C-alpha positions as CSV (number, residue, x, y, z in Angstrom):
1,X,120.9,-82.3,36.1
2,X,117.6,-83.6,36.9
3,X,114.3,-82.2,35.9
4,X,113.5,-80.6,39.0
5,X,117.0,-79.2,39.7
6,X,117.0,-77.5,36.5
7,X,113.3,-75.9,37.2
8,X,114.7,-74.7,40.4
9,X,118.0,-73.3,39.2
10,X,115.8,-71.6,36.0
11,X,113.4,-69.9,38.8
12,X,116.2,-68.8,40.9
13,X,118.2,-67.2,37.8
14,X,115.0,-65.8,36.6
15,X,114.2,-64.3,40.0
16,X,117.9,-63.0,40.2
17,X,117.3,-61.5,36.6
18,X,114.6,-59.5,38.1
19,X,116.2,-58.5,41.2
20,X,119.1,-57.1,39.2
21,X,116.7,-55.2,36.8
22,X,114.9,-53.8,40.4
23,X,118.3,-52.8,41.9
24,X,119.2,-50.9,38.4
25,X,115.9,-49.4,37.9
26,X,115.0,-48.0,41.7
27,X,118.6,-46.3,42.3
28,X,118.5,-48.6,45.6
29,X,122.3,-48.0,46.8
30,X,124.4,-50.8,45.3
31,X,126.4,-52.9,48.0
32,X,128.7,-54.0,45.3
33,X,131.2,-51.9,43.6
34,X,130.4,-50.5,40.2
35,X,133.1,-52.9,38.5
36,X,133.0,-56.0,40.5
37,X,135.5,-59.1,40.3
38,X,135.6,-62.7,41.2
39,X,139.4,-64.1,41.5
40,X,140.6,-61.2,39.2
41,X,137.8,-61.4,36.3
42,X,135.3,-58.8,35.7
43,X,131.9,-60.0,36.8
44,X,129.2,-57.9,36.0
45,X,125.7,-59.0,37.3
46,X,123.6,-57.5,34.5
47,X,125.7,-59.3,32.0
48,X,126.2,-62.6,33.6
49,X,122.9,-63.3,35.5
50,X,120.8,-63.2,32.5
51,X,123.4,-65.1,30.6
52,X,123.6,-68.1,32.9
53,X,119.7,-68.1,32.8
54,X,120.1,-68.3,29.0
55,X,122.5,-71.0,29.3
56,X,120.4,-73.3,32.1
57,X,117.3,-72.5,29.8
58,X,119.0,-73.4,26.6
59,X,120.3,-76.7,27.8
60,X,117.0,-77.7,29.2
61,X,115.3,-76.7,25.8
62,X,117.9,-78.9,23.7
63,X,117.1,-81.9,26.4
64,X,113.3,-81.5,26.0
65,X,113.8,-81.2,22.3
66,X,115.7,-84.5,21.9
67,X,112.8,-86.1,23.7
68,X,110.2,-84.5,21.8
69,X,112.0,-85.4,18.6
70,X,112.1,-89.2,19.6
71,X,108.3,-88.6,20.2
72,X,107.7,-88.5,16.4
73,X,105.8,-86.1,14.4
74,X,102.7,-85.9,16.7
75,X,104.7,-84.8,19.5
76,X,106.7,-82.3,17.2
77,X,103.8,-80.5,16.3
78,X,102.7,-80.1,19.9
79,X,102.2,-76.8,21.7
80,X,104.8,-77.9,24.1
81,X,107.3,-78.4,21.6
82,X,106.6,-74.8,20.2
83,X,106.9,-73.5,23.4
84,X,110.3,-74.9,23.9
85,X,111.8,-73.8,20.8
86,X,110.5,-70.4,21.3
87,X,111.8,-70.1,24.9
88,X,115.0,-71.9,23.4
89,X,115.3,-69.2,20.8
90,X,114.9,-66.3,23.1
91,X,117.4,-68.0,25.7
92,X,120.0,-68.1,22.6
93,X,119.2,-64.6,21.6
94,X,120.1,-63.5,25.3
95,X,123.3,-65.5,25.7
96,X,124.3,-64.1,22.5
97,X,123.9,-60.6,23.6
98,X,125.4,-61.5,27.1
99,X,128.9,-63.1,25.2
100,X,128.8,-60.0,22.4
101,X,128.4,-57.5,25.5
102,X,130.8,-59.3,27.9
103,X,133.5,-59.1,25.0
104,X,132.8,-55.8,24.2
105,X,133.1,-54.2,27.7
106,X,136.3,-56.2,28.4
107,X,138.1,-56.3,25.4
108,X,139.3,-52.5,26.0
109,X,138.1,-51.1,23.1
110,X,137.1,-47.5,24.8
111,X,135.4,-44.7,23.4
112,X,131.8,-45.4,23.1
113,X,129.0,-45.8,25.5
114,X,128.3,-49.2,26.7
115,X,124.6,-50.1,26.2
116,X,125.2,-54.0,26.6
117,X,123.9,-54.2,29.9
118,X,120.7,-52.7,28.8
119,X,120.4,-55.2,25.6
120,X,121.3,-58.4,27.7
121,X,118.5,-57.4,30.4
122,X,116.2,-56.2,27.5
123,X,116.5,-60.0,26.2
124,X,117.0,-61.2,29.7
125,X,113.6,-59.8,31.1
126,X,111.3,-61.6,28.8
127,X,113.2,-64.8,29.6
128,X,112.7,-64.6,33.2
129,X,108.9,-64.0,33.1
130,X,108.7,-66.8,30.6
131,X,110.3,-69.0,32.8
132,X,108.6,-67.9,35.9
133,X,105.1,-67.8,33.9
134,X,106.2,-71.5,32.6
135,X,106.5,-72.5,36.5
136,X,103.3,-70.9,37.3
137,X,101.4,-72.7,34.5
138,X,103.0,-76.4,35.7
139,X,101.9,-75.3,39.5
140,X,98.3,-74.9,38.5
141,X,98.4,-78.0,36.2
142,X,99.7,-80.1,39.0
143,X,97.2,-78.7,41.4
144,X,94.4,-79.4,38.9
145,X,95.4,-82.9,38.7
146,X,95.7,-83.2,42.2
147,X,92.3,-82.1,42.7
148,X,90.8,-84.1,40.2
149,X,92.3,-87.1,41.2
150,X,91.4,-86.3,45.1
151,X,88.2,-84.6,44.7
């Protein structure tokens, strides 16, 4: 995927994570069934949306890291490289929690309280906020560059 498409998908999924959190925390009547299914497979939005965001962010971080590493030592020590590593690490944790939670929920272990959605959303919220913050920072930087060039 191209960079612009990846950023758009990241932003949409980040907003999706925050919308899932909003729906779960405000007590708004939920239009979907409590155990939604897609083609016979369980599709829990509080696990799948943060997991999808984590996959997209992780792929983007890996692609960015590959271009940073090819830039040499100076590029590796940059703030951008540290930002990419940090957000990639959080994406990896979110993806791990999502996969483990999906397995625990649908492996039919039974007899316990399920906190997977809470854990996945707890990692997905900071990830979504970092993605949206990065987009805001990029927009402000682009605006300043445009303003400096065009006066």
